[in-house]
MOPAC internal coordinates of N, CA, C and O (Angstrom, degrees):
PM7 1SCF
backbone

  N    0.0000 0     0.00 0     0.00 0    0    0    0
  C    1.4410 1     0.00 0     0.00 0    1    0    0
  C    1.5282 1   109.92 1     0.00 0    2    1    0
  O    1.2310 1   121.47 1   134.71 1    3    2    1
  N    1.3314 1   114.80 1   -45.29 1    3    2    1
  C    1.4641 1   118.87 1  -178.02 1    5    3    2
  C    1.5334 1   110.46 1   -60.23 1    6    5    3
  O    1.2310 1   120.35 1   137.68 1    7    6    5
  N    1.3169 1   116.93 1   -42.32 1    7    6    5
  C    1.4678 1   120.42 1  -178.27 1    9    7    6
  C    1.5336 1   111.40 1   -63.73 1   10    9    7
  O    1.2310 1   120.17 1   139.95 1   11   10    9
  N    1.3235 1   117.29 1   -40.05 1   11   10    9
  C    1.4692 1   119.98 1   177.46 1   13   11   10
  C    1.5293 1   110.65 1   -64.48 1   14   13   11
  O    1.2310 1   120.78 1   137.60 1   15   14   13
  N    1.3195 1   116.12 1   -42.40 1   15   14   13
  C    1.4593 1   119.81 1   177.62 1   17   15   14
  C    1.5193 1   111.97 1   -64.05 1   18   17   15
  O    1.2310 1   120.68 1   140.72 1   19   18   17
  N    1.3294 1   116.30 1   -39.28 1   19   18   17
  C    1.4666 1   120.16 1   178.61 1   21   19   18
  C    1.5266 1   110.68 1   -65.80 1   22   21   19
  O    1.2310 1   120.46 1   141.14 1   23   22   21
  N    1.3111 1   116.72 1   -38.86 1   23   22   21
  C    1.4622 1   120.49 1   177.05 1   25   23   22
  C    1.5334 1   110.35 1   -64.07 1   26   25   23
  O    1.2310 1   120.24 1   135.57 1   27   26   25
  N    1.3191 1   117.15 1   -44.43 1   27   26   25
  C    1.4604 1   120.68 1   177.33 1   29   27   26
  C    1.5255 1   110.65 1   -60.80 1   30   29   27
  O    1.2310 1   120.54 1   135.12 1   31   30   29
  N    1.3122 1   116.57 1   -44.88 1   31   30   29
  C    1.4713 1   120.32 1   179.14 1   33   31   30
  C    1.5263 1   111.21 1   -61.13 1   34   33   31
  O    1.2310 1   120.43 1   138.27 1   35   34   33
  N    1.3288 1   116.78 1   -41.73 1   35   34   33
  C    1.4664 1   120.92 1   177.90 1   37   35   34
  C    1.5272 1   110.46 1   -60.39 1   38   37   35
  O    1.2310 1   120.35 1   134.40 1   39   38   37
  N    1.3294 1   116.93 1   -45.60 1   39   38   37
  C    1.4668 1   120.54 1   179.57 1   41   39   38
  C    1.5205 1   111.43 1   -63.89 1   42   41   39
  O    1.2310 1   120.23 1   142.28 1   43   42   41
  N    1.3234 1   117.16 1   -37.72 1   43   42   41
  C    1.4657 1   120.41 1   178.73 1   45   43   42
  C    1.5199 1   111.06 1   -68.10 1   46   45   43
  O    1.2310 1   120.51 1   141.65 1   47   46   45
  N    1.3374 1   116.64 1   -38.35 1   47   46   45
  C    1.4703 1   120.52 1  -178.96 1   49   47   46
  C    1.5251 1   112.25 1   -72.85 1   50   49   47
  O    1.2310 1   120.05 1   159.80 1   51   50   49
  N    1.3380 1   117.50 1   -20.20 1   51   50   49
  C    1.4675 1   121.08 1  -178.44 1   53   51   50
  C    1.5291 1   111.67 1   -81.20 1   54   53   51
  O    1.2310 1   120.17 1   173.02 1   55   54   53
  N    1.3107 1   117.28 1    -6.98 1   55   54   53
  C    1.4706 1   121.55 1  -179.31 1   57   55   54
  C    1.5227 1   110.87 1   -75.80 1   58   57   55
  O    1.2310 1   120.94 1   -26.19 1   59   58   57
  N    1.3335 1   115.81 1   153.81 1   59   58   57
  C    1.4683 1   121.08 1   176.70 1   61   59   58
  C    1.5229 1   111.71 1   -77.70 1   62   61   59
  O    1.2310 1   120.46 1   152.18 1   63   62   61
  N    1.3216 1   116.74 1   -27.82 1   63   62   61
  C    1.4597 1   120.85 1  -178.91 1   65   63   62
  C    1.5248 1   109.47 1  -107.19 1   66   65   63
  O    1.2310 1   120.07 1   -21.65 1   67   66   65
  N    1.3173 1   117.48 1   158.35 1   67   66   65
  C    1.4661 1   119.50 1   179.02 1   69   67   66
  C    1.5317 1   111.14 1   -62.96 1   70   69   67
  O    1.2310 1   121.20 1   -38.69 1   71   70   69
  N    1.3173 1   115.31 1   141.31 1   71   70   69
  C    1.4630 1   120.94 1   179.23 1   73   71   70
  C    1.5310 1   109.66 1   -74.37 1   74   73   71
  O    1.2310 1   120.14 1   -32.12 1   75   74   73
  N    1.3192 1   117.34 1   147.88 1   75   74   73
  C    1.4666 1   120.14 1   176.22 1   77   75   74
  C    1.5286 1   111.16 1   -58.90 1   78   77   75
  O    1.2310 1   120.93 1   -34.22 1   79   78   77
  N    1.3202 1   115.83 1   145.78 1   79   78   77
  C    1.4639 1   120.92 1  -176.60 1   81   79   78
  C    1.5220 1   112.15 1   -59.77 1   82   81   79
  O    1.2310 1   120.17 1   142.63 1   83   82   81
  N    1.3284 1   117.28 1   -37.37 1   83   82   81
  C    1.4672 1   120.03 1  -179.36 1   85   83   82
  C    1.5286 1   110.73 1   -62.62 1   86   85   83
  O    1.2310 1   119.99 1   138.68 1   87   86   85
  N    1.3192 1   117.62 1   -41.32 1   87   86   85
  C    1.4701 1   120.18 1   178.57 1   89   87   86
  C    1.5254 1   111.31 1   -68.41 1   90   89   87
  O    1.2310 1   120.76 1   142.08 1   91   90   89
  N    1.3217 1   116.15 1   -37.92 1   91   90   89
  C    1.4726 1   118.84 1   176.61 1   93   91   90
  C    1.5224 1   110.28 1   -63.63 1   94   93   91
  O    1.2310 1   120.35 1   142.70 1   95   94   93
  N    1.3286 1   116.93 1   -37.30 1   95   94   93
  C    1.4659 1   120.75 1   178.19 1   97   95   94
  C    1.5235 1   111.79 1   -66.62 1   98   97   95
  O    1.2310 1   120.52 1   141.50 1   99   98   97
  N    1.3205 1   116.61 1   -38.50 1   99   98   97
  C    1.4649 1   120.59 1   177.10 1  101   99   98
  C    1.5263 1   109.75 1   -62.19 1  102  101   99
  O    1.2310 1   120.44 1   133.15 1  103  102  101
  N    1.3211 1   116.77 1   -46.85 1  103  102  101
  C    1.4669 1   120.78 1   179.10 1  105  103  102
  C    1.5284 1   110.81 1   -63.31 1  106  105  103
  O    1.2310 1   120.30 1   139.98 1  107  106  105
  N    1.3271 1   117.02 1   -40.02 1  107  106  105
  C    1.4638 1   120.51 1  -179.79 1  109  107  106
  C    1.5263 1   111.55 1   -65.09 1  110  109  107
  O    1.2310 1   120.51 1   139.60 1  111  110  109
  N    1.3299 1   116.62 1   -40.40 1  111  110  109
  C    1.4667 1   119.04 1   178.84 1  113  111  110
  C    1.5238 1   110.85 1   -67.07 1  114  113  111
  O    1.2310 1   120.12 1   140.70 1  115  114  113
  N    1.3240 1   117.38 1   -39.30 1  115  114  113
  C    1.4648 1   120.65 1  -179.64 1  117  115  114
  C    1.5299 1   111.92 1   -67.37 1  118  117  115
  O    1.2310 1   120.24 1   154.12 1  119  118  117
  N    1.3396 1   117.15 1   -25.88 1  119  118  117
  C    1.4693 1   120.76 1  -178.25 1  121  119  118
  C    1.5257 1   112.53 1  -110.47 1  122  121  119
  O    1.2310 1   120.26 1  -159.67 1  123  122  121
  N    1.3048 1   117.11 1    20.33 1  123  122  121
  C    1.4707 1   120.73 1  -179.65 1  125  123  122
  C    1.5357 1   109.86 1   -56.96 1  126  125  123
  O    1.2310 1   120.12 1   -41.33 1  127  126  125
  N    1.3343 1   117.37 1   138.67 1  127  126  125
  C    1.4637 1   120.19 1   179.65 1  129  127  126
  C    1.5365 1   112.97 1   -59.12 1  130  129  127
  O    1.2310 1   120.66 1   142.95 1  131  130  129
  N    1.3215 1   116.35 1   -37.05 1  131  130  129
  C    1.4599 1   121.11 1   178.73 1  133  131  130
  C    1.5234 1   108.94 1   -87.45 1  134  133  131
  O    1.2310 1   120.33 1   -60.05 1  135  134  133
  N    1.3038 1   116.97 1   119.95 1  135  134  133
  C    1.4652 1   121.77 1  -177.68 1  137  135  134
  C    1.5272 1   113.01 1   -56.86 1  138  137  135
  O    1.2310 1   120.41 1   147.52 1  139  138  137
  N    1.3086 1   116.83 1   -32.48 1  139  138  137
  C    1.4531 1   121.41 1  -179.87 1  141  139  138
  C    1.5189 1   113.94 1   -68.36 1  142  141  139
  O    1.2310 1   120.02 1   162.28 1  143  142  141
  N    1.3302 1   117.57 1   -17.72 1  143  142  141
  C    1.4595 1   121.62 1   179.37 1  145  143  142
  C    1.5246 1   112.32 1   -92.76 1  146  145  143
  O    1.2310 1   120.23 1   171.21 1  147  146  145
  N    1.3319 1   117.16 1    -8.79 1  147  146  145
  C    1.4620 1   120.70 1   179.83 1  149  147  146
  C    1.5278 1   110.19 1   -79.62 1  150  149  147
  O    1.2310 1   121.13 1   -10.15 1  151  150  149
  N    1.3129 1   115.45 1   169.85 1  151  150  149
  C    1.4648 1   119.92 1   174.09 1  153  151  150
  C    1.5252 1   108.53 1   -60.35 1  154  153  151
  O    1.2310 1   120.01 1   -41.27 1  155  154  153
  N    1.3260 1   117.58 1   138.73 1  155  154  153
  C    1.4666 1   119.37 1  -178.11 1  157  155  154
  C    1.5282 1   113.32 1   -72.51 1  158  157  155
  O    1.2310 1   120.28 1   152.28 1  159  158  157
  N    1.3437 1   117.08 1   -27.72 1  159  158  157
  C    1.4644 1   120.91 1  -178.76 1  161  159  158
  C    1.5200 1   109.76 1  -142.68 1  162  161  159
  O    1.2310 1   121.16 1   -17.44 1  163  162  161
  N    1.3158 1   115.39 1   162.56 1  163  162  161
  C    1.4605 1   120.50 1   174.79 1  165  163  162
  C    1.5289 1   109.35 1   -64.34 1  166  165  163
  O    1.2310 1   120.34 1   145.41 1  167  166  165
  N    1.3121 1   116.95 1   -34.59 1  167  166  165
  C    1.4686 1   120.69 1   178.66 1  169  167  166
  C    1.5295 1   111.45 1   -61.38 1  170  169  167
  O    1.2310 1   120.26 1   142.20 1  171  170  169
  N    1.3117 1   117.11 1   -37.80 1  171  170  169
  C    1.4683 1   120.83 1   178.53 1  173  171  170
  C    1.5300 1   110.62 1   -66.52 1  174  173  171
  O    1.2310 1   120.46 1   138.94 1  175  174  173
  N    1.3183 1   116.74 1   -41.06 1  175  174  173
  C    1.4666 1   121.11 1   176.21 1  177  175  174
  C    1.5248 1   109.58 1   -63.38 1  178  177  175
  O    1.2310 1   120.36 1   132.94 1  179  178  177
  N    1.3272 1   116.92 1   -47.06 1  179  178  177
  C    1.4603 1   121.22 1   179.90 1  181  179  178
  C    1.5262 1   111.30 1   -61.57 1  182  181  179
  O    1.2310 1   120.13 1   142.63 1  183  182  181
  N    1.3225 1   117.35 1   -37.37 1  183  182  181
  C    1.4659 1   120.78 1   179.11 1  185  183  182
  C    1.5211 1   110.68 1   -64.62 1  186  185  183
  O    1.2310 1   120.06 1   139.86 1  187  186  185
  N    1.3341 1   117.50 1   -40.14 1  187  186  185
  C    1.4668 1   120.28 1   178.50 1  189  187  186
  C    1.5340 1   110.67 1   -66.11 1  190  189  187
  O    1.2310 1   120.03 1   137.88 1  191  190  189
  N    1.3170 1   117.54 1   -42.12 1  191  190  189
  C    1.4640 1   120.80 1   177.72 1  193  191  190
  C    1.5291 1   109.82 1   -63.38 1  194  193  191
  O    1.2310 1   120.59 1   138.32 1  195  194  193
  N    1.3094 1   116.47 1   -41.68 1  195  194  193
  C    1.4654 1   121.33 1   178.36 1  197  195  194
  C    1.5294 1   111.11 1   -62.11 1  198  197  195
  O    1.2310 1   120.69 1   137.96 1  199  198  197
  N    1.3342 1   116.28 1   -42.04 1  199  198  197
  C    1.4674 1   119.58 1   176.81 1  201  199  198
  C    1.5263 1   110.72 1   -62.30 1  202  201  199
  O    1.2310 1   120.54 1   139.01 1  203  202  201
  N    1.3229 1   116.57 1   -40.99 1  203  202  201
  C    1.4639 1   119.60 1   177.86 1  205  203  202
  C    1.5365 1   110.33 1   -60.71 1  206  205  203
  O    1.2310 1   120.61 1   133.60 1  207  206  205
  N    1.3172 1   116.44 1   -46.40 1  207  206  205
  C    1.4670 1   120.43 1  -178.51 1  209  207  206
  C    1.5300 1   112.28 1   -65.13 1  210  209  207
  O    1.2310 1   120.40 1   154.86 1  211  210  209
  N    1.3308 1   116.83 1   -25.14 1  211  210  209
  C    1.4657 1   121.44 1   178.46 1  213  211  210
  C    1.5194 1   112.29 1   -92.44 1  214  213  211
  O    1.2310 1   120.45 1  -170.84 1  215  214  213
  N    1.3284 1   116.75 1     9.16 1  215  214  213
  C    1.4773 1   123.09 1  -179.14 1  217  215  214
  C    1.5250 1   111.29 1    59.90 1  218  217  215
  O    1.2310 1   120.85 1  -141.12 1  219  218  217
  N    1.3190 1   115.98 1    38.88 1  219  218  217
  C    1.4625 1   122.96 1   175.14 1  221  219  218
  C    1.5229 1   108.19 1  -107.00 1  222  221  219
  O    1.2310 1   119.30 1   -19.89 1  223  222  221
  N    1.3306 1   118.94 1   160.11 1  223  222  221
  C    1.4644 1   119.86 1   176.41 1  225  223  222
  C    1.5261 1   110.61 1   -66.76 1  226  225  223
  O    1.2310 1   120.87 1   -36.38 1  227  226  225
  N    1.3192 1   115.93 1   143.62 1  227  226  225
  C    1.4712 1   121.04 1   179.29 1  229  227  226
  C    1.5209 1   109.69 1  -103.65 1  230  229  227
  O    1.2310 1   120.74 1   -28.40 1  231  230  229
  N    1.3281 1   116.19 1   151.60 1  231  230  229
  C    1.4611 1   121.10 1  -177.57 1  233  231  230
  C    1.5298 1   112.74 1   -67.71 1  234  233  231
  O    1.2310 1   120.25 1   149.25 1  235  234  233
  N    1.3180 1   117.13 1   -30.75 1  235  234  233
  C    1.4590 1   121.10 1  -174.15 1  237  235  234
  C    1.5238 1   113.50 1   -78.21 1  238  237  235
  O    1.2310 1   120.10 1   170.32 1  239  238  237
  N    1.3105 1   117.41 1    -9.68 1  239  238  237
  C    1.4697 1   119.90 1  -172.72 1  241  239  238
  C    1.5248 1   111.22 1  -132.66 1  242  241  239
  O    1.2310 1   120.72 1   -51.58 1  243  242  241
  N    1.2988 1   116.23 1   128.42 1  243  242  241
  C    1.4669 1   122.11 1   174.74 1  245  243  242
  C    1.5236 1   107.36 1   -96.12 1  246  245  243
  O    1.2310 1   120.99 1   -70.51 1  247  246  245
  N    1.3107 1   115.70 1   109.49 1  247  246  245
  C    1.4540 1   119.35 1  -176.74 1  249  247  246
  C    1.5251 1   111.11 1   -88.82 1  250  249  247
  O    1.2310 1   121.45 1   -32.83 1  251  250  249
  N    1.3107 1   114.83 1   147.17 1  251  250  249
  C    1.4510 1   120.77 1   176.42 1  253  251  250
  C    1.5224 1   109.76 1   -84.22 1  254  253  251
  O    1.2310 1   120.50 1    -4.17 1  255  254  253
  N    1.3200 1   116.65 1   175.83 1  255  254  253
  C    1.4657 1   120.29 1  -177.09 1  257  255  254
  C    1.5339 1   113.63 1   -61.37 1  258  257  255
  O    1.2310 1   120.08 1   139.83 1  259  258  257
  N    1.3144 1   117.46 1   -40.17 1  259  258  257
  C    1.4663 1   120.30 1  -179.45 1  261  259  258
  C    1.5221 1   110.07 1   -67.92 1  262  261  259
  O    1.2310 1   121.21 1   137.17 1  263  262  261
  N    1.3242 1   115.30 1   -42.83 1  263  262  261
  C    1.4617 1   119.96 1   179.03 1  265  263  262
  C    1.5332 1   110.97 1   -63.41 1  266  265  263
  O    1.2310 1   120.74 1   139.40 1  267  266  265
  N    1.3120 1   116.19 1   -40.60 1  267  266  265
  C    1.4693 1   120.26 1   178.02 1  269  267  266
  C    1.5269 1   110.61 1   -63.54 1  270  269  267
  O    1.2310 1   120.27 1   137.04 1  271  270  269
  N    1.3222 1   117.09 1   -42.96 1  271  270  269
  C    1.4584 1   120.96 1   178.78 1  273  271  270
  C    1.5259 1   110.60 1   -60.75 1  274  273  271
  O    1.2310 1   120.25 1   135.41 1  275  274  273
  N    1.3283 1   117.13 1   -44.59 1  275  274  273
  C    1.4725 1   120.74 1   178.43 1  277  275  274
  C    1.5230 1   110.98 1   -59.85 1  278  277  275
  O    1.2310 1   120.85 1   135.58 1  279  278  277
  N    1.3405 1   115.98 1   -44.42 1  279  278  277
  C    1.4684 1   120.35 1  -179.66 1  281  279  278
  C    1.5215 1   110.34 1   -62.35 1  282  281  279
  O    1.2310 1   120.26 1   135.41 1  283  282  281
  N    1.3381 1   117.11 1   -44.59 1  283  282  281
  C    1.4576 1   120.26 1  -179.34 1  285  283  282
  C    1.5325 1   112.01 1   -66.70 1  286  285  283
  O    1.2310 1   120.68 1   141.13 1  287  286  285
  N    1.3267 1   116.31 1   -38.87 1  287  286  285
  C    1.4716 1   119.19 1   178.34 1  289  287  286
  C    1.5155 1   111.44 1   -66.83 1  290  289  287
  O    1.2310 1   120.07 1   142.45 1  291  290  289
  N    1.3189 1   117.48 1   -37.55 1  291  290  289
  C    1.4636 1   119.10 1   178.74 1  293  291  290
  C    1.5248 1   111.42 1   -70.15 1  294  293  291
  O    1.2310 1   120.41 1   150.69 1  295  294  293
  N    1.3283 1   116.82 1   -29.31 1  295  294  293
  C    1.4521 1   120.96 1   179.90 1  297  295  294
  C    1.5248 1   111.22 1   -76.54 1  298  297  295
  O    1.2310 1   120.04 1   144.97 1  299  298  297
  N    1.3216 1   117.53 1   -35.03 1  299  298  297
  C    1.4565 1   122.50 1  -175.45 1  301  299  298
  C    1.5233 1   111.87 1  -116.72 1  302  301  299
  O    1.2310 1   120.71 1  -120.50 1  303  302  301
  N    1.2939 1   116.24 1    59.50 1  303  302  301
  C    1.4751 1   120.24 1  -178.93 1  305  303  302
  C    1.4563 1   111.31 1   -67.34 1  306  305  303
  O    1.2310 1   120.10 1   180.00 1  307  306  305

């Protein structure tokens, strides 16, 4: 799990623009120092990434009202 999170973090850091907060939260949860705070399975990590790609809320990130509005507007253009 940690290696997948580290790979995601590396890919996010290689971008020219700042990574979305939800993706940073996914990477942070996958690389949490405490094993109990990480995703329990690869499927759980994949489900969160899939939710992000579908413009749905992700488990690893608590979005604020403005962030939620932006996500909903981008999903329903």
